[in-house]
C-alpha positions in Angstrom: 67.7 -27.5 -2.3 66.7 -25.7 0.7 66.7 -22.4 -1.2 64.4 -23.9 -3.8 61.9 -25.1 -1.1 62.2 -21.7 0.6 61.7 -20.0 -2.7 58.6 -22.2 -3.4 57.2 -21.5 0.1 57.7 -17.7 -0.4 55.9 -17.9 -3.8 53.1 -19.9 -2.3 52.7 -17.3 0.6 52.7 -14.5 -1.9 50.0 -16.2 -3.9 48.0 -16.9 -0.8 48.3 -13.1 0.1 47.1 -12.2 -3.4 44.1 -14.6 -3.1 43.4 -13.2 0.3 43.5 -9.6 -1.1 41.3 -10.7 -4.1 38.9 -12.4 -1.7 38.7 -9.3 0.4 38.1 -7.2 -2.5 35.4 -9.6 -3.7 33.7 -9.4 -0.2 33.8 -5.6 -0.3 32.2 -5.6 -3.8 29.5 -8.0 -2.6 28.8 -6.0 0.5 28.4 -2.8 -1.8 26.2 -4.6 -4.1 24.1 -6.0 -1.2 23.9 -2.5 0.3 22.9 -1.0 -3.1 20.2 -3.8 -3.5 18.9 -3.0 0.0 18.7 0.7 -0.8 16.8 -0.1 -4.1 14.3 -2.3 -2.3 13.8 0.3 0.5 13.1 3.0 -2.2 10.6 0.5 -3.9 8.9 -0.3 -0.6 8.6 3.4 0.3 7.3 4.1 -3.2 4.7 1.2 -2.9 3.7 2.4 0.5 3.1 6.0 -0.7 1.0 4.6 -3.5 -1.0 2.6 -1.1 -1.6 5.7 1.1 -2.8 7.6 -1.9 -5.1 5.0 -2.9 -6.5 4.6 0.7 -7.0 8.4 0.7 -8.8 8.2 -2.6 -11.1 5.4 -1.2 -11.9 7.4 1.8 -12.9 10.4 -0.4 -15.0 8.1 -2.5 -16.6 6.4 0.5 -17.4 10.0 2.0 -19.1 10.9 -1.4 -21.2 7.7 -1.3 -22.1 8.2 2.3 -23.3 11.7 1.4 -25.3 10.3 -1.5 -26.9 7.7 0.7 -27.8 10.2 3.3 -29.6 12.4 0.7 -31.4 9.3 -0.7 -32.4 8.5 2.9 -33.7 12.1 3.5 -35.6 11.9 0.3 -37.2 8.5 1.2 -38.3 9.8 4.5 -39.8 13.0 2.9 -41.6 10.8 0.4 -42.8 8.5 3.2 -44.1 11.6 5.1 -45.8 12.9 2.0 -47.3 9.5 1.3 -48.7 9.3 4.8 -50.1 12.7 4.7 -51.8 12.1 1.3 -53.3 8.8 2.8 -54.5 10.8 5.7 -56.0 13.5 3.6 -57.8 10.9 1.4 -59.2 9.1 4.5 -60.5 12.5 5.9 -62.1 13.4 2.5 -63.8 10.0 2.3 -65.1 10.3 5.8 -66.2 13.9 4.9 -68.2 12.8 1.9 -69.3 9.6 3.6 -67.5 6.9 1.6 -66.0 5.3 4.6 
């Protein structure tokens, strides 16, 4: 009877060791999967960051072009205002010269 109990205990210990080994193997697989997932997420995040950087660079270029156009329009507006002022001054002088004003 003792030998049967001892044999049953040995079998249980063997099964427990096998279960521990399986659990350790499972833990290793899970760690590997998690590490792989982390690496994929990091790669995706880096890709996303790079896309954002490129978009920001493109926006800066477009903003620079818009600023240049606004500056040109501003210069043209000022030139037009100067010409208009000069024309009004010339008209006033001519009117005074011929005696209308």
